[in-house]
N, CA, C and O atoms as a printed pandas DataFrame, in Angstrom:
     atom_number atom_name residue_name chain_id  residue_number  x_coord  y_coord  z_coord
0              1         N          UNK        A               1   20.499  -23.477    4.376
1              2        CA          UNK        A               1   19.566  -22.406    4.115
2              3         C          UNK        A               1   19.936  -21.740    2.793
3              4         O          UNK        A               1   21.106  -21.440    2.555
4              5         N          UNK        A               2   18.976  -21.515    1.961
5              6        CA          UNK        A               2   19.205  -20.870    0.676
6              7         C          UNK        A               2   19.378  -19.373    0.871
7              8         O          UNK        A               2   18.818  -18.783    1.795
8              9         N          UNK        A               3   20.157  -18.773   -0.007
9             10        CA          UNK        A               3   20.326  -17.324    0.036
10            11         C          UNK        A               3   19.129  -16.665   -0.615
11            12         O          UNK        A               3   18.731  -17.036   -1.718
12            13         N          UNK        A               4   18.557  -15.689    0.065
13            14        CA          UNK        A               4   17.413  -14.952   -0.479
14            15         C          UNK        A               4   17.905  -13.615   -1.009
15            16         O          UNK        A               4   18.843  -13.024   -0.475
16            17         N          UNK        A               5   17.272  -13.164   -2.041
17            18        CA          UNK        A               5   17.591  -11.840   -2.582
18            19         C          UNK        A               5   16.304  -11.046   -2.700
19            20         O          UNK        A               5   15.208  -11.586   -2.554
20            21         N          UNK        A               6   16.451   -9.759   -2.967
21            22        CA          UNK        A               6   15.254   -8.933   -3.123
22            23         C          UNK        A               6   14.431   -9.402   -4.316
23            24         O          UNK        A               6   13.219   -9.187   -4.353
24            25         N          UNK        A               7   15.078  -10.044   -5.295
25            26        CA          UNK        A               7   14.338  -10.576   -6.442
26            27         C          UNK        A               7   13.350  -11.649   -5.992
27            28         O          UNK        A               7   12.268  -11.788   -6.562
28            29         N          UNK        A               8   13.734  -12.408   -4.959
29            30        CA          UNK        A               8   12.845  -13.448   -4.437
30            31         C          UNK        A               8   11.606  -12.852   -3.782
31            32         O          UNK        A               8   10.592  -13.534   -3.635
32            33         N          UNK        A               9   11.682  -11.588   -3.390
33            34        CA          UNK        A               9   10.560  -10.935   -2.732
34            35         C          UNK        A               9    9.610  -10.273   -3.722
35            36         O          UNK        A               9    8.546   -9.794   -3.331
36            37         N          UNK        A              10    9.979  -10.241   -4.990
37            38        CA          UNK        A              10    9.112   -9.635   -6.003
38            39         C          UNK        A              10    7.922  -10.556   -6.238
39            40         O          UNK        A              10    8.091  -11.771   -6.335
40            41         N          UNK        A              11    6.733   -9.995   -6.331
41            42        CA          UNK        A              11    5.552  -10.832   -6.527
42            43         C          UNK        A              11    5.554  -11.506   -7.892
43            44         O          UNK        A              11    5.933  -10.895   -8.892
44            45         N          UNK        A              12    5.136  -12.751   -7.932
45            46        CA          UNK        A              12    4.961  -13.461   -9.201
46            47         C          UNK        A              12    3.495  -13.431   -9.617
47            48         O          UNK        A              12    3.168  -13.677  -10.778
48            49         N          UNK        A              13    2.620  -13.130   -8.673
49            50        CA          UNK        A              13    1.196  -12.921   -8.913
50            51         C          UNK        A              13    0.685  -12.119   -7.725
51            52         O          UNK        A              13    1.366  -12.026   -6.704
52            53         N          UNK        A              14   -0.474  -11.553   -7.840
53            54        CA          UNK        A              14   -0.993  -10.724   -6.752
54            55         C          UNK        A              14   -0.217   -9.425   -6.642
55            56         O          UNK        A              14    0.388   -8.970   -7.612
56            57         N          UNK        A              15   -0.237   -8.831   -5.459
57            58        CA          UNK        A              15    0.460   -7.564   -5.253
58            59         C          UNK        A              15    0.898   -7.434   -3.806
59            60         O          UNK        A              15    0.252   -7.942   -2.890
60            61         N          UNK        A              16    2.009   -6.743   -3.628
61            62        CA          UNK        A              16    2.498   -6.420   -2.292
62            63         C          UNK        A              16    2.258   -4.930   -2.084
63            64         O          UNK        A              16    2.642   -4.108   -2.916
64            65         N          UNK        A              17    1.625   -4.590   -0.973
65            66        CA          UNK        A              17    1.282   -3.210   -0.641
66            67         C          UNK        A              17    2.141   -2.776    0.538
67            68         O          UNK        A              17    2.094   -3.388    1.605
68            69         N          UNK        A              18    2.925   -1.722    0.345
69            70        CA          UNK        A              18    3.812   -1.221    1.389
70            71         C          UNK        A              18    3.361    0.191    1.755
71            72         O          UNK        A              18    3.539    1.133    0.981
72            73         N          UNK        A              19    2.774    0.324    2.945
73            74        CA          UNK        A              19    2.307    1.614    3.457
74            75         C          UNK        A              19    3.380    2.182    4.384
75            76         O          UNK        A              19    3.838    1.490    5.294
76            77         N          UNK        A              20    3.784    3.428    4.164
77            78        CA          UNK        A              20    4.737    4.104    5.030
78            79         C          UNK        A              20    4.132    5.436    5.446
79            80         O          UNK        A              20    3.791    6.266    4.603
80            81         N          UNK        A              21    4.003    5.633    6.758
81            82        CA          UNK        A              21    3.392    6.873    7.247
82            83         C          UNK        A              21    4.338    8.038    6.995
83            84         O          UNK        A              21    5.530    7.955    7.289
84            85         N          UNK        A              22    3.796    9.131    6.447
85            86        CA          UNK        A              22    4.597   10.321    6.208
86            87         C          UNK        A              22    4.864   11.008    7.534
87            88         O          UNK        A              22    4.060   10.932    8.464
88            89         N          UNK        A              23    5.993   11.673    7.606
89            90        CA          UNK        A              23    6.388   12.355    8.844
90            91         C          UNK        A              23    5.392   13.442    9.192
91            92         O          UNK        A              23    4.776   14.045    8.313
92            93         N          UNK        A              24    5.244   13.680   10.458
93            94        CA          UNK        A              24    4.344   14.720   10.923
94            95         C          UNK        A              24    3.222   14.133   11.749
95            96         O          UNK        A              24    3.064   12.916   11.843
96            97         N          UNK        A              25    2.476   14.987   12.323
97            98        CA          UNK        A              25    1.359   14.588   13.176
98            99         C          UNK        A              25    0.036   14.822   12.462
99           100         O          UNK        A              25   -0.937   15.269   13.069
100          101         N          UNK        A              26    0.007   14.519   11.180
101          102        CA          UNK        A              26   -1.210   14.736   10.406
102          103         C          UNK        A              26   -2.373   13.976   11.014
103          104         O          UNK        A              26   -2.246   12.816   11.405
104          105         N          UNK        A              27   -3.486   14.641   11.085
105          106        CA          UNK        A              27   -4.719   13.999   11.523
106          107         C          UNK        A              27   -5.774   14.376   10.508
107          108         O          UNK        A              27   -6.221   15.523   10.507
108          109         N          UNK        A              28   -6.187   13.489    9.664
109          110        CA          UNK        A              28   -5.907   12.051    9.656
110          111         C          UNK        A              28   -4.512   11.741    9.110
111          112         O          UNK        A              28   -3.923   12.554    8.398
112          113         N          UNK        A              29   -3.984   10.552    9.451
113          114        CA          UNK        A              29   -2.653   10.184    8.982
114          115         C          UNK        A              29   -2.595   10.057    7.459
115          116         O          UNK        A              29   -3.571    9.688    6.806
116          117         N          UNK        A              30   -1.414   10.376    6.918
117          118        CA          UNK        A              30   -1.175   10.290    5.478
118          119         C          UNK        A              30   -0.068    9.267    5.253
119          120         O          UNK        A              30    0.958    9.283    5.933
120          121         N          UNK        A              31   -0.291    8.381    4.293
121          122        CA          UNK        A              31    0.666    7.325    3.975
122          123         C          UNK        A              31    1.069    7.394    2.512
123          124         O          UNK        A              31    0.280    7.783    1.651
124          125         N          UNK        A              32    2.321    7.006    2.245
125          126        CA          UNK        A              32    2.768    6.718    0.891
126          127         C          UNK        A              32    2.604    5.215    0.724
127          128         O          UNK        A              32    3.003    4.441    1.595
128          129         N          UNK        A              33    2.021    4.804   -0.388
129          130        CA          UNK        A              33    1.802    3.378   -0.636
130          131         C          UNK        A              33    2.510    2.995   -1.928
131          132         O          UNK        A              33    2.267    3.587   -2.979
132          133         N          UNK        A              34    3.384    2.006   -1.841
133          134        CA          UNK        A              34    4.013    1.439   -3.028
134          135         C          UNK        A              34    3.336    0.107   -3.307
135          136         O          UNK        A              34    3.253   -0.758   -2.435
136          137         N          UNK        A              35    2.854   -0.046   -4.535
137          138        CA          UNK        A              35    2.168   -1.270   -4.951
138          139         C          UNK        A              35    3.097   -2.010   -5.908
139          140         O          UNK        A              35    3.399   -1.521   -6.997
140          141         N          UNK        A              36    3.546   -3.193   -5.494
141          142        CA          UNK        A              36    4.464   -4.013   -6.283
142          143         C          UNK        A              36    3.668   -5.139   -6.930
143          144         O          UNK        A              36    3.027   -5.939   -6.248
144          145         N          UNK        A              37    3.720   -5.186   -8.274
145          146        CA          UNK        A              37    3.047   -6.265   -9.010
146          147         C          UNK        A              37    4.004   -6.826  -10.048
147          148         O          UNK        A              37    4.938   -6.142  -10.468
148          149         N          UNK        A              38    3.780   -8.066  -10.463
149          150        CA          UNK        A              38    4.687   -8.667  -11.440
150          151         C          UNK        A              38    4.657   -7.923  -12.772
151          152         O          UNK        A              38    3.610   -7.460  -13.223
152          153         N          UNK        A              39    5.819   -7.821  -13.380
153          154        CA          UNK        A              39    5.954   -7.259  -14.730
154          155         C          UNK        A              39    5.408   -5.840  -14.854
155          156         O          UNK        A              39    4.983   -5.432  -15.935
156          157         N          UNK        A              40    5.416   -5.090  -13.763
157          158        CA          UNK        A              40    4.954   -3.698  -13.817
158          159         C          UNK        A              40    5.866   -2.844  -12.962
159          160         O          UNK        A              40    6.493   -3.322  -12.018
160          161         N          UNK        A              41    5.925   -1.584  -13.309
161          162        CA          UNK        A              41    6.669   -0.646  -12.473
162          163         C          UNK        A              41    5.921   -0.483  -11.151
163          164         O          UNK        A              41    4.708   -0.676  -11.082
164          165         N          UNK        A              42    6.648   -0.132  -10.130
165          166        CA          UNK        A              42    6.018    0.112   -8.830
166          167         C          UNK        A              42    5.092    1.313   -8.970
167          168         O          UNK        A              42    5.470    2.349   -9.518
168          169         N          UNK        A              43    3.892    1.156   -8.472
169          170        CA          UNK        A              43    2.900    2.235   -8.502
170          171         C          UNK        A              43    2.909    2.910   -7.134
171          172         O          UNK        A              43    2.780    2.236   -6.111
172          173         N          UNK        A              44    3.059    4.234   -7.106
173          174        CA          UNK        A              44    3.105    4.969   -5.832
174          175         C          UNK        A              44    1.860    5.833   -5.694
175          176         O          UNK        A              44    1.474    6.557   -6.612
176          177         N          UNK        A              45    1.243    5.736   -4.521
177          178        CA          UNK        A              45    0.027    6.492   -4.222
178          179         C          UNK        A              45    0.200    7.223   -2.898
179          180         O          UNK        A              45    1.049    6.863   -2.082
180          181         N          UNK        A              46   -0.607    8.243   -2.696
181          182        CA          UNK        A              46   -0.720    8.892   -1.389
182          183         C          UNK        A              46   -2.117    8.576   -0.875
183          184         O          UNK        A              46   -3.096    8.674   -1.615
184          185         N          UNK        A              47   -2.202    8.197    0.398
185          186        CA          UNK        A              47   -3.484    7.836    0.995
186          187         C          UNK        A              47   -3.686    8.672    2.250
187          188         O          UNK        A              47   -2.830    8.698    3.135
188          189         N          UNK        A              48   -4.816    9.351    2.318
189          190        CA          UNK        A              48   -5.205   10.087    3.529
190          191         C          UNK        A              48   -6.291    9.263    4.203
191          192         O          UNK        A              48   -7.351    9.017    3.627
192          193         N          UNK        A              49   -6.013    8.838    5.436
193          194        CA          UNK        A              49   -6.915    7.936    6.158
194          195         C          UNK        A              49   -7.968    8.712    6.939
195          196         O          UNK        A              49   -8.145    8.493    8.137
196          197         N          UNK        A              50   -8.657    9.607    6.268
197          198        CA          UNK        A              50   -9.715   10.385    6.907
198          199         C          UNK        A              50  -11.074    9.799    6.592
199          200         O          UNK        A              50  -11.210    8.620    6.267
200          201         N          UNK        A              51  -12.064   10.647    6.697
201          202        CA          UNK        A              51  -13.428   10.231    6.343
202          203         C          UNK        A              51  -13.914   11.194    5.277
203          204         O          UNK        A              51  -14.279   12.322    5.608
204          205         N          UNK        A              52  -13.935   10.805    4.027
205          206        CA          UNK        A              52  -13.633    9.469    3.487
206          207         C          UNK        A              52  -12.128    9.285    3.274
207          208         O          UNK        A              52  -11.362   10.248    3.301
208          209         N          UNK        A              53  -11.725    8.043    3.064
209          210        CA          UNK        A              53  -10.344    7.727    2.706
210          211         C          UNK        A              53  -10.129    8.205    1.280
211          212         O          UNK        A              53  -10.955    7.939    0.406
212          213         N          UNK        A              54   -9.025    8.911    1.033
213          214        CA          UNK        A              54   -8.760    9.421   -0.313
214          215         C          UNK        A              54   -7.442    8.865   -0.840
215          216         O          UNK        A              54   -6.479    8.696   -0.093
216          217         N          UNK        A              55   -7.419    8.585   -2.139
217          218        CA          UNK        A              55   -6.232    8.083   -2.830
218          219         C          UNK        A              55   -5.845    9.077   -3.910
219          220         O          UNK        A              55   -6.708    9.578   -4.632
220          221         N          UNK        A              56   -4.550    9.369   -4.028
221          222        CA          UNK        A              56   -4.055   10.227   -5.107
222          223         C          UNK        A              56   -2.775    9.632   -5.655
223          224         O          UNK        A              56   -1.868    9.349   -4.871
224          225         N          UNK        A              57   -2.652    9.430   -6.934
225          226        CA          UNK        A              57   -3.745    9.448   -7.900
226          227         C          UNK        A              57   -4.633    8.225   -7.697
227          228         O          UNK        A              57   -4.252    7.269   -7.022
228          229         N          UNK        A              58   -5.791    8.270   -8.278
229          230        CA          UNK        A              58   -6.701    7.125   -8.207
230          231         C          UNK        A              58   -6.189    6.067   -9.183
231          232         O          UNK        A              58   -6.044    6.349  -10.373
232          233         N          UNK        A              59   -5.912    4.852   -8.699
233          234        CA          UNK        A              59   -5.402    3.806   -9.594
234          235         C          UNK        A              59   -6.409    3.460  -10.689
235          236         O          UNK        A              59   -7.619    3.450  -10.460
236          237         N          UNK        A              60   -5.888    3.176  -11.878
237          238        CA          UNK        A              60   -6.774    2.762  -12.980
238          239         C          UNK        A              60   -7.362    1.385  -12.724
239          240         O          UNK        A              60   -8.490    1.100  -13.126
240          241         N          UNK        A              61   -6.599    0.535  -12.057
241          242        CA          UNK        A              61   -7.071   -0.817  -11.743
242          243         C          UNK        A              61   -7.924   -0.741  -10.474
243          244         O          UNK        A              61   -7.411   -0.454   -9.392
244          245         N          UNK        A              62   -9.210   -0.996  -10.610
245          246        CA          UNK        A              62  -10.118   -0.877   -9.463
246          247         C          UNK        A              62   -9.781   -1.881   -8.362
247          248         O          UNK        A              62  -10.073   -1.633   -7.192
248          249         N          UNK        A              63   -9.173   -3.010   -8.722
249          250        CA          UNK        A              63   -8.783   -3.994   -7.702
250          251         C          UNK        A              63   -7.711   -3.422   -6.780
251          252         O          UNK        A              63   -7.716   -3.684   -5.577
252          253         N          UNK        A              64   -6.796   -2.645   -7.345
253          254        CA          UNK        A              64   -5.764   -1.992   -6.534
254          255         C          UNK        A              64   -6.414   -0.961   -5.620
255          256         O          UNK        A              64   -6.105   -0.902   -4.430
256          257         N          UNK        A              65   -7.308   -0.154   -6.169
257          258        CA          UNK        A              65   -7.997    0.869   -5.369
258          259         C          UNK        A              65   -8.767    0.233   -4.216
259          260         O          UNK        A              65   -8.729    0.736   -3.094
260          261         N          UNK        A              66   -9.460   -0.862   -4.483
261          262        CA          UNK        A              66  -10.234   -1.540   -3.435
262          263         C          UNK        A              66   -9.321   -2.110   -2.351
263          264         O          UNK        A              66   -9.616   -1.982   -1.162
264          265         N          UNK        A              67   -8.220   -2.735   -2.752
265          266        CA          UNK        A              67   -7.299   -3.326   -1.776
266          267         C          UNK        A              67   -6.650   -2.244   -0.913
267          268         O          UNK        A              67   -6.541   -2.404    0.303
268          269         N          UNK        A              68   -6.218   -1.141   -1.535
269          270        CA          UNK        A              68   -5.601   -0.046   -0.780
270          271         C          UNK        A              68   -6.609    0.551    0.194
271          272         O          UNK        A              68   -6.265    0.841    1.340
272          273         N          UNK        A              69   -7.836    0.736   -0.245
273          274        CA          UNK        A              69   -8.870    1.310    0.623
274          275         C          UNK        A              69   -9.141    0.407    1.822
275          276         O          UNK        A              69   -9.267    0.894    2.946
276          277         N          UNK        A              70   -9.232   -0.898    1.595
277          278        CA          UNK        A              70   -9.469   -1.835    2.706
278          279         C          UNK        A              70   -8.326   -1.798    3.718
279          280         O          UNK        A              70   -8.560   -1.772    4.926
280          281         N          UNK        A              71   -7.096   -1.795    3.223
281          282        CA          UNK        A              71   -5.951   -1.750    4.127
282          283         C          UNK        A              71   -5.877   -0.409    4.856
283          284         O          UNK        A              71   -5.485   -0.356    6.022
284          285         N          UNK        A              72   -6.251    0.670    4.174
285          286        CA          UNK        A              72   -6.244    2.000    4.803
286          287         C          UNK        A              72   -7.267    2.076    5.936
287          288         O          UNK        A              72   -7.046    2.783    6.919
288          289         N          UNK        A              73   -8.371    1.362    5.810
289          290        CA          UNK        A              73   -9.362    1.339    6.901
290          291         C          UNK        A              73   -8.748    0.783    8.183
291          292         O          UNK        A              73   -9.010    1.289    9.275
292          293         N          UNK        A              74   -7.934   -0.256    8.047
293          294        CA          UNK        A              74   -7.270   -0.830    9.224
294          295         C          UNK        A              74   -6.302    0.180    9.838
295          296         O          UNK        A              74   -6.200    0.279   11.060
296          297         N          UNK        A              75   -5.596    0.926    8.999
297          298        CA          UNK        A              75   -4.665    1.934    9.505
298          299         C          UNK        A              75   -5.396    3.125   10.108
299          300         O          UNK        A              75   -4.875    3.800   10.996
300          301         N          UNK        A              76   -6.588    3.374    9.628
301          302        CA          UNK        A              76   -7.394    4.459   10.192
302          303         C          UNK        A              76   -7.767    4.117   11.637
303          304         O          UNK        A              76   -7.736    4.979   12.516
304          305         N          UNK        A              77   -8.117    2.855   11.870
305          306        CA          UNK        A              77   -8.494    2.408   13.223
306          307         C          UNK        A              77   -7.281    2.309   14.144
307          308         O          UNK        A              77   -7.354    2.654   15.323
308          309         N          UNK        A              78   -6.168    1.835   13.590
309          310        CA          UNK        A              78   -4.966    1.610   14.392
310          311         C          UNK        A              78   -3.739    2.050   13.589
311          312         O          UNK        A              78   -3.089    1.223   12.950
312          313         N          UNK        A              79   -3.418    3.356   13.617
313          314        CA          UNK        A              79   -2.290    3.867   12.825
314          315         C          UNK        A              79   -0.965    3.209   13.218
315          316         O          UNK        A              79   -0.704    2.945   14.391
316          317         N          UNK        A              80   -0.145    2.955   12.208
317          318        CA          UNK        A              80    1.187    2.374   12.394
318          319         C          UNK        A              80    2.160    3.160   11.536
319          320         O          UNK        A              80    1.757    3.877   10.620
320          321         N          UNK        A              81    3.440    3.023   11.835
321          322        CA          UNK        A              81    4.465    3.689   11.033
322          323         C          UNK        A              81    4.609    3.015    9.668
323          324         O          UNK        A              81    4.921    3.671    8.673
324          325         N          UNK        A              82    4.379    1.694    9.629
325          326        CA          UNK        A              82    4.570    0.944    8.377
326          327         C          UNK        A              82    3.671   -0.285    8.394
327          328         O          UNK        A              82    3.434   -0.891    9.438
328          329         N          UNK        A              83    3.180   -0.634    7.217
329          330        CA          UNK        A              83    2.354   -1.828    7.062
330          331         C          UNK        A              83    2.682   -2.448    5.711
331          332         O          UNK        A              83    2.679   -1.760    4.691
332          333         N          UNK        A              84    2.964   -3.746    5.703
333          334        CA          UNK        A              84    3.236   -4.474    4.459
334          335         C          UNK        A              84    2.267   -5.643    4.397
335          336         O          UNK        A              84    2.190   -6.446    5.327
336          337         N          UNK        A              85    1.529   -5.733    3.298
337          338        CA          UNK        A              85    0.568   -6.824    3.119
338          339         C          UNK        A              85    0.614   -7.318    1.681
339          340         O          UNK        A              85    0.921   -6.567    0.755
340          341         N          UNK        A              86    0.302   -8.590    1.518
341          342        CA          UNK        A              86    0.219   -9.248    0.217
342          343         C          UNK        A              86   -1.241   -9.545   -0.048
343          344         O          UNK        A              86   -1.938  -10.045    0.836
344          345         N          UNK        A              87   -1.710   -9.254   -1.225
345          346        CA          UNK        A              87   -3.098   -9.539   -1.580
346          347         C          UNK        A              87   -3.161  -10.125   -2.989
347          348         O          UNK        A              87   -2.411   -9.728   -3.881
348          349         N          UNK        A              88   -4.071  -11.076   -3.165
349          350        CA          UNK        A              88   -4.386  -11.590   -4.502
350          351         C          UNK        A              88   -5.326  -10.582   -5.149
351          352         O          UNK        A              88   -6.395  -10.285   -4.614
352          353         N          UNK        A              89   -4.933  -10.071   -6.276
353          354        CA          UNK        A              89   -5.837   -9.143   -6.984
354          355         C          UNK        A              89   -5.909   -9.529   -8.439
355          356         O          UNK        A              89   -6.612   -8.882   -9.215
């Protein structure tokens, strides 16, 4: 078995979205989202899974905003403490 490192988990294309629910009983739930993309600093957003779903700050890349919004819809229906997903953007 090969040794894996955190470098192996860095995206070479696409993006990894890591949602972490903030502490508290917020209704609607609030998440911190770290967006990992190749050759870029990690982008951190706050997402409120209400109606409507809100992102702060609003990402300049509309593909990131669309992907975060879609994933937030799933968390709105079924809240979790953490969600990690990979998307081609």
